[in-house]
N, C-alpha and C positions, 0 to 999 in steps of 0.2 A: 917329045911329048910323053908324059908318063902314062903308065897302063891305066890308072884310074881316070885320068883326063880323057884318054881315048875312049874308054867305055862310056863315060858320060856323054860324049859327043855322038856316040853311035846310036842313041836312042835307048829307051827303057820300056820294059813291059807295062809299066804303070802310066805311061805318058798320057793316056786318054782318060785316066781315072779322075773323078771329081773329088777334090780333097775334103769338101764339106758334106759329102754324101750321107754321112751318119750323124750329122748335126741338125738340130731343128733350126729352121730358117725364119727370119722375120716375114711377115705377110707379104710384103712388097717384093720379095726376092724370087727369082726364077732359078731353080737348081741347075738347069741346063746351061745357064750363062755364067755360072760361078767358076772359080779358078780350077784348073786341072794340073796334074802332076807336072806336065811338061812346061808349064809357065814359070818364068823366073821370079815373078812377084805374085804371091797368093793374097788375095783380098779376103779378109776375114769378116768384114762388116756385114755381109748377108746373114751370118750366124750370130751376130752381136745384138742382143736384145736390150742392152742398156743404152739409152739414147744420148747420154752425155759423153760418148766416145765418137769422135768425128771420123777418124780413119784408124784402121788397124790392119796391118799387112805384114807378111813375111817377105822381105826383099833378099833373095838368094844371090843377087848380083853383087851384094856386099860381102859374100863368102868367097874365099879363094877358089878358083876353078877346080883344083884337085880335090877339094872337099865338098863340092856343091852336091854331088849325087848322094853321098851318105847323109848330108844334112837334110836334103829333101826326103830321104827314106825315113829318117828319124821323125821328122815333124809330120810326115804323112801318117805314120803309125800313131802318133799322139792325137792328131785330129780325127782319125778314123777309129779311135778306141781299140787299136790293135796293140795291146800291151802284154809284156811278159807276165807270167803268173805272179800275182801278188802286187802288181803296180796299180795304183788307183787311176780312175779316169780324171782327166784334167779339163778345167773350163778354158774357154777361148782366151780369156784374159791371162790365165796362167801360162798357156802355151805361148802366147806372144811374149811374156816376160822371160820364159826359158830360151826363146830364140835369141834374144839379145846377149845372154850370157854364153850360149853355145857359139854364137858368131864371134864374140870377143876372143874366146879360146882359139878358134880356128884361124882367125886373123893373126893372132899371136904366133901360132904354130907355123903359119905360112911365112911370116916375117923372119922366123928362126930357121928356115930352110927345109922344113918338113915337106915331103912329097906325097905322103899318104898317112892315114891314121895307123896303119899296121906297123910302120917303122918307129912310131913313138914309143919310147921306153922310160925306164925309171928316172934317168937323168932329166929327161924332158919334163916329166911331171913335177919333179922336185924343183926345176927351174921355174915352172909356171906357178908353183906354190910360193916361191920366193917373190915372184913378180906381183902376185895378188896381195901378199903380206905387205909389200913395200908401198902399195897404193893407199894403205890406211883407210880402207872403206869403213863407213859407219854401219852400225847395226848388223843385220844378217847378210849384208851384201857380199862379203867375202865368202861366207858359207855357200851362198847361192852360186857364186862363180865356180867354186870347187865342185859343187853338186852337179852343175851343168856338164862338167868334164866326165864325171862318173856316169851320168845318164847315157853317154856314148857307149859306155861299157855294158850297162844294164840292158840296153836295147840292141846289143850287138847282133842278136839273132834276127833282127829285122833289117839289118844292113846287108845287102846281097853282094856288093863288090869289094868294099873296103871297110875294115872295122879295127877297133883297138885290139891288141894282142895281150894286154895285161890290165888288171884293175888299177886305175890311178890312185885309189884310196890307200893302197899300200905305201905309195910315196908320200901322200898327205899325212898319213899317221906316223910315218918314220921321220918326218921333217923335224929338225931341232926346235923349230918354233911351235910345234904342235902342242906341247905341254903348257906353253905360256899364252896361247891364244885366249882371248876373251870369249867365253862360251856364250852362245846366243841365249836370250831369255826363253823360257818355255812358252809354247804357243798360247797358254791361257793368260799371259801377262801382256800388258800394253805399256809400251815405252813412249807413247806420243806425249809431247810436251803439253803441260796445262797452261792456259792463258793466265798470266799473272793477274792478280786481282786489281792492281793499279791500272792495267790495260783494259781488262774486261769491264770494269764499272763505267768508265766514260764511253767505251765502244758500245756497249748495250744501251746506255742512256741516249746517245746520239741516234742509234738505230731506231729506238722507240719514238724519238722525236720525229724522225722522218715518217715513220708509219702512222703515227697518231696525229701529228700536228701539221706536217708539211705536205702529206700525200695528196690532199684535196687540191692544193694549188698546182702540184706537178701533174696530176691527172687532167685537170682542166687545161693546163698549158699544153700538154701533149695532144689533147683533143683539138685545140686551136691550130697547133702546128700541123696535125694531120689533115684538118679541113682545108688549110691554105695550100698544102702540097697536092691535094687531090681535087682541086677545083676543075669543074667541066669547062672546056673550051670548044667553040664551034668555028667553022670556017668563016662565016659571015659575021661573027662577033656577037650575034643576037643570043642572049640568055635571059630567060624569064621575062621576055618582052622588052628588055632594055639593051641599049647599044653600049659599047665600051666607054665612050666619052661620058655618058650619063653615069655609069657605074663608077668611073674614076672620080667624077665630081662628088659623088656621094661619099667616097672614101675620104677625100679631103675635108668634106663637111663634118665627117665624124671626128677627125682630128681637131677641127675647130671647136666642135661641141665639147670634147674632152679636155680642150686646152693643152694638147700634146704637141710638142715639136715633131717635125717629120723625121722618119727614121734615117739615120746616117749609115753609110757603108761601114762595115766592121774594119778595124785597123788592119787586119790581115789582108783584106781585099785591097785596101789602099796601098799597102806596102807592095803587093803584087803588081799594081799599076806602075808604081815607081821603078820597079826592077825589070819591067818588060821593055825591050827596045821598041821605039815608035809609039809608046803609050805615055800619057801624062796624067797626073792626078786631076780629076775634074774640079773646076772652080767651086761648084756646088755639089759635094759628094753625097747626094741623096740616094738612098737605096731604091732605085727604080724597080728592081726585081721584086722587092717586097711589096711596094705599092701596087705593082701589077698583079701579084698574087691576090691581094685583098680585092682588087677590082675584077678578078677572074679574066684576065687578058694577058697577052704576051708582051713582055717589056719592049720589044722591038717596035711595037705599035706607037710608042710615044716618044722615042728618041729623036726622031727627025721631024716631028710635026709641031709646028709653032703653037698651035692651040694648046697642046699639052704642056709645052715648055712654059707658056705664059701662065697656066694654072699653077704649075709647080713653083715658078719664081714668085708669084703672088703669095702663095702659101708659106714659102720660106721666109719672105719678108714679114709676113704677119706672125708666124708661129716659130720660126727659127729652125735649126737642125739639132737633133739630139746627139748625144755622144756615141751612140750606136743604135742598133735596131732592137726594140723591145716588143714583146707580145702585149696584146690588150688584156690578157688575163690579169685580174686584180689579185694582189697577195692578201690572203685572209689569215693564213697561219701566223701565230705569234710565238715569240721566244722571250721569256721573262717580260711579258706584257707589251712587247713591241714587235712589229712585223719582222719576220726572220730575213726577208729581202725587201728592198725598196721596190724593185720591179724585176720581172723575169725576162731574161735576154733570149732573143730568138736563136742566136748561135750557141747558146749554152743548154738548149733543151736536152741534148744527148747527155750532158753532164748531170742535169737534175734527175733524169730518168735512171741513169746508170747508178747514181748514188741511192735512189729509192729502191731499185732492184737489189742492190747489195744489202741495203738495210733490211729488207724483207728476208733475205737469206740468213743474215745474222740472227734475227729474231726467231725465225722458224728452226734453224739448225741448233741454236742453243737452248731454246725453250721446249723443244720436242725430244731431243736426243736422237734424232734420226741420222742415219748414215748419209754420206754424200750421195750415193746412188739413189737412196730413198727420197731424199729431198728433191733431187732432180727429176723424179718421176711423178711428182705431185701434178695432178691434172685438175682441170675445171670441174667443179662439182664435188670435190674431194671432201669438203667440210660438211659435217653434220652436227646439229646442236640438240642436245637433250634438254628439255624444259620441264619445269615443275607445273603443277596444276594451275598456277596463276600466270603461266607463260614467261617466267623468268629463266634465263639461261642457267643451267646447272652444270653441264659438262660439254666440252667441245671435242670432237673426234675428227682426226685426219686419216684418210685412207690413201695408201700409196702401194708401190710394189717393193717387196723385200727380195734381195738376191743372195746375200751372204748366208751360207749355211742351209740353203734350200737345195732340193734335189733336182730342180729344173732350171735351165739357163734362162727361161722366160720369166722367172721370178713368181712369187705368189702374192696375193693381195694381203695386206696387213694394215693394222690400225694403230694409231697412237693417240693418247689423250693429251690435249694441250690446253693452255690457259687462254684467256680472252685476247691477250696481245698477239699470240701466234695466230689465232683465228682471224684477227683483224688483218694481219699481214697477208693471209690467204685471200681475203676479200680485195685487198689493194692489188694484189697480183692479177686477180680475175678482171679487175677494171683496167689494169695496165695493158694487158694482152688483147689482141683482136678477138672477136667472138669466135672466129674459125680456128684459133690456135688452142688446142687442148692442154698443152704443157705450159704450166705457169712460169717455169724458169727458162723458157725459150728466150732467145734473144728478143728484146722489145722492139717495137716498130721503129723507134728513133735510132737504134743501134746501127752502126755501119756494117754490122755482120747480119743484119736482118735480110734474109733471102727466103722467100716462101718455098722455092722449088727444091731446096736442099732437104735430104731425107732426115738428117739429124740436126734439128734446130736448136737443141739444148747446148749451152756452153760446155766445153770440156773443163776438167778440174783445174787445169793450169790457168784457164781464162777467169774462173771464179777466184782463184788466189790473186790474180792481178786486180780484179775488181775490189777485193777486200782491202788490198793495199791502197788502191785509188780512193776508197771510202775514207780510210784513216788519214790519208794525205789531204783530202778535201776538208775534213773536219778541222785539221790543224791549220790549214790555210785560212779557213773561215774564221777560226778563233783568233788568228794573228791579225786579220784585217779588221775585225770588230772589237779587238781588245778584250777577248774573253780568256779565262784561265782554265776552262775545263777541257783541256786538250787531251789527246791520247799520248801519254808520255813515253819516252824511250825507256828501255830496260838495260841497266848497266851501260848507258851511253849509246845504245844501239836501238834502231827502230825494230820493234818486235815483228817478226815475220809470221803473219797469220796464215794458218793452214786449215783446210776444210775439216780435217779430222779432229782439230783441237776443240771444237765446240762440244761435240759429243763426249770427248775425254774430260773436259772441264766440268760439264754437268754431272757426269758420272762420279767424279771425285767429290763434288759438293753434296750430292745425294748420299754418298757413302758415309759422310760425316754426321748424318742425322740419325736419330734413333729408328731402327727398322729400315734404314736406308737401302740396305742390300736387297731386301725384299721388294721395296718400291722400285729400285733400279732394275731388277730383273723383270718386273712386270712391264715397265715403261720401255725397256730396251729389247724386249721379246727374246731374251736369253732363255735357254731351256733349263737352267739351274741357277741357283743363287751363287754357287761357286764360280760359274762362268762370269757372272757380273762382277764378283769380288776381284776376279783376275783383271777385268776390264778397268775397274776403278783404280787399280794399282796394287801390286804386291811387292814383296821385298826387293827383288832385283830391279824393278822399274824405278824405285826411289820414291814413289808416291805414297805407298802404304806406310813406310816409316814416318813420312811427314804428317799423315793423318794421325797415326798413333802418338806422335810427339805432341801434337796439338791437344789431343785428348788427355795425355798424361799431365801436361801443364795445367789444363782446367781442373783435373782431379787433384793435383797438388795444391792448387789454391783453395779448393773446397775443403780438403782435409786439413789445411792450415786453419781454416775458419772453425772447424769442429774442435781442433786441439785448443784453440783459444777461447772456446765456450766456457764461461765461468761456472756453469751449472755443475753440481757435484756428480750427477749422473748424466753424461752426455748422450749415451746411447742405451737403448733397451732392445729386447727381442732375443731370439734364440742364440744369435752369435754376438751378442753385445760384449760379453766378457773377452772373447777372442779379439774383437775389434779394439777394445780398450788397450789390450796388451800390444797390438800392432802399432796403434797410434803412439803409445808411450815409447816404443822402440824407435819410431820415426822421429818423435820429439827430441829424443836423446841425441840424434845424429845432426840436428840442425837447431840453431838458435832462432826462435821466432820473436822478432822485435815488433810486436803489435800486428804483424801480417807475415804470411808465409813469404819465402824468398821472392823478392820483386824482380830480380834479373831473370828473364825468361830462359836464357841459355843455361844459367846456373841451376835453375829449377828443373830444366829438362835433364841435365846431367845427374842431378840428385835423384830424380824419380827413376831414372834408369838403373842406378846403383842400389837404391834403398826403397824400391816400390813396395808398399805394404799390401798391395793387391786388395785394396778397399775401393769399391766403385759406388760413389753416391748417385742415386737416382731419384726420380720423383716420389715413388711410393716406398722404396727400400734402399738401404745402403748395404750393398752386397759385400760380405767378408768372404772373398772367393776361396773355396776349397773344392777342387774338381771332384774329389771322392764323394762329396755330399751334394754337388750341384744337380739340379733337376733340369736346367737349361741345356748344358752340354758339359763334357768332362775332359776337354782338351786343356791341360794346364797352361800351355803357352797362349791360347786364344783368349782367355779371360771369359767372363760371364757374357751371356746374351740377355741384357736387361729386357728387351721387348718380349722375350720368351720366358720371363720370370714367373714363377708360381709362388708368390710371396706368402700365402697362408700355409704352404706345405714345406717350403725349402728351409733347411737348417742353417743356410748361410745368411740368413736375413738379420740385419740390425736396423734399428729405427732411430732417426733423428727427430727433433721437434717438427721439422718441415714434413718428414714422412708421415708422422702421426696426423698432422692437419690434413694432408692429402687423403688419407684413409677416411678420416672423419667426414670430409666434404663429399667423398664418394658415397659413403654410407647415407648421408642426409639426402643426397640427390636420389638415391634408390628409394628411400622412404617416401619422398615427395611424389616420385613416379608411381609408386604402389598405391598411394592415397587416391590416385585418379581412378576413373571407372571405364576408361576406354581401351584398356589393355586386353589383348587376346589371351585366352587361358594358357596357352603354351608359354607366351612371353612372360605373363605374370608368374607362372611356376618357376621359370628359370631365374627371374629377378628375385624372387623370394628365397630361392636357394643361395643365390650369391649374397643377398643381404645377411642371411643367417651365417654363412661362412665367414663373412667379414666381421660380424659382430662377435663370433666365438674367437676369432684371431685377436681382436682388440682386447676382449676380456681376458684372454690368456696372457696378454702382455701388460695387464694392469692399466689399460687405457680406457678412461671413462667415456662412454658414448653419448652422454647427455650434455648438451652445450646450449648456452643461451643464444648463441649466434654461430653461423657457419664460419669456419676459418677462412682467412683471406689468402687463398692460393688457388691455382689453376689445376683442374683435374678433368679427365675425360668424362663425357656424358655417360649416364647410366647404361645407355645402350651400347 
C-alpha cells in the first residue's frame, strides 16, 4: 500500500465538510443533505439552477485510489471558492467539465505506473503531451486536457498530502509539437458551424408548417389521448348514472354514426401475440383496450361475456375492422390545399407531439437568437405583446432567464424581441403543456419521459439534438411517402447534424450581413458591445467573416461593373467623384467587361481581392473610402461603416444617379411632412434643419431640387 493510499483510507480533516456550502442552492435543496467531502460521489444538482441538466456529479470512484484524495482536495477548493491568488471563481458547469479532464490525466498516469503525483516528472508530462496530441482532438479540447494537468500545479497549495513537484507547462512548451499546434481561437470568436441555407430553408419551412398549420390538429389529438387515458372508473361500474354495457353500446353507436370501422390492434401488438408461447393471434383482432377506454371501463369486463362479444361481432360484420387504431380527432390542417394527414393514429400521438415540440424549438431558437439555456427556461406567461392604439400587435417580447456572462448562477431575467411566428410557437407550447407545468420545453405529457415527480423535467441538450434529428427524419419520411420534393437535403452526401448552438450562430451570421446588422445583433443577443456580437457573428479565424466579406465583395464588384458600363459622360458627382473615376478606370483596365462584370463568382471574388478599388456603393452615397478623411471610422482594413455615414459632411462621398434620386425622395418627403400642421415644435425645428442641410448639399453638387414627380426609389421615412 502506498503512502498516499494509506493516508486517504485513514480519514481526512475535511470529511464532514459540505462541498456545496458556499454555493447558492435551488429552492428545493436542503444543504444538510448535500454531498460531503468523505463521499465518493458528489451530487452537484442542488447547486445547478439550469433546469435542462438532469444529473451532474463528480464520481471519484473513477479516479485511481492513489490519486483520489488530491483530486477531492482540488475540487473541494474549486467548489468552495478557495482559490490561489489570481484564479477566478468557476461555475458549477465549468467545475464539472474540469473534472473530466483531470480524471482523464489521473487515469492515464495510473495506467502508466504512477503511484503519486509527486513522482511525476518531465518525461511523464512530455509523454502525456504526446498522448493528447495523438488523439487529434477538435477545437480547444487538447488545450483543456493540458490545462487540467497544470491546474494540479496551480492548486498545489490546496493539496495537503500529495502534489506535483514541477510545473507541467515546462514540458508542454518544450514539446517538439508545441510550435506546430493549431492555436485556439480567441474567446471572442465563434467557430460553431452555420446551418447551410439548403438545409435551413426547408427545415424552417416545415417547422413553421407544424406551428401554424398542423398544431391545432395535434393539440386536439393530444387532448383526446389524455381524456381517454385518464377516464374515471368505479368499482360497481356506474359512471354518470350509466352502466358499462350501456356506455359500450353508445361507443359502438358512435362508430356506426360516423361510418367508421372498429379499431384494429396495431401490428406491433399482433406480432407480440405471435411470438409469445401459448398465445395466438385472435381471429378478430379488434382493439378491445381502446374500445374499453372510450366506454370508461376495464377491458377484462368484456372478454369473457357473451353479450359484449355478440355486440362486437355484429359491429365488425356491419362496419368491418380498420387497419389500425385511429383517434376521432378530425384533421383540419392542410398542406397545398389537401389534408396533411388522412387520420391521426392513436399509437403515433407521441410522434406527432414530439415533432410539434421540436418544431417550436426550431422556430423560437432561430427567430429569437436565444441560447439553449435561455430557450429551455421559457415559462408559461413569458410572452407579452405591445399593441398600437387600434389594438394591432406591434411587437412581441419573450422573457426568460439568461445565465452566460451573468454574475449569479441563478441567472437574471432578460427579454428578447421576436416576430409573430415565434410568439405563436410560445402559444402552442402553452397549450401543449399541462396547466401546472410552468416550463414550456418540459417533456410533453405524451412523452415516455414525462414524469411529474422528477425535479428537472426539461430535456437535456443531447435529447434536444436527438429530437432535431428525429424531426428532420420525419419530414423526409413524410415527403417520401407522399411524393413531395421539399425534403431536408444532405450536405456533401451526409445528413447534416443539427446542434442547438447552430440556430443562434446562423441567425447572427444573417443579421451581420445586413446594413447596421452588428448593432441589431448586439441588441437582440444582449451582448454588452458591438465588438462582442461581431466576434459571435464570425471573425477571421472562424472562417465566417471572410465568407461574409466575400459575398459583400462580389456584390460590390457587380455594382461597380454596372457603374463602369454606364454610358453617361459623367457617371459620378460629388466631392470624391474625381478620385472615384480614377479608381474605376484603373479597375476597368485590369479586366475586360463584356457587357457585364465578371460572371464567374469565384473569379470575381479573386479579382476583388487583388484589385479592390475600395469603392462602396450605398443607397444615398457611393463611398470612395479614404480612412484619413472618413467621418465614420478610420481603420483602413475595416472599410467604411455606411450606416454611420455623414453624407453631407464627408469628403469621401460620390454620387450616382440612384444616390441622387434617393436624396431627392428624402427631401420631398421632408417637405411633405413639414407642410402638415400636426408636428411638435421641436420635431419641426429638427426636420427644418435637416431639410436645409440636404438642400445645401444638393445645390453644392449641382443637383436640381425641383422635380415634376418623385423619383422611383426606396428611402427611409423622414422621421
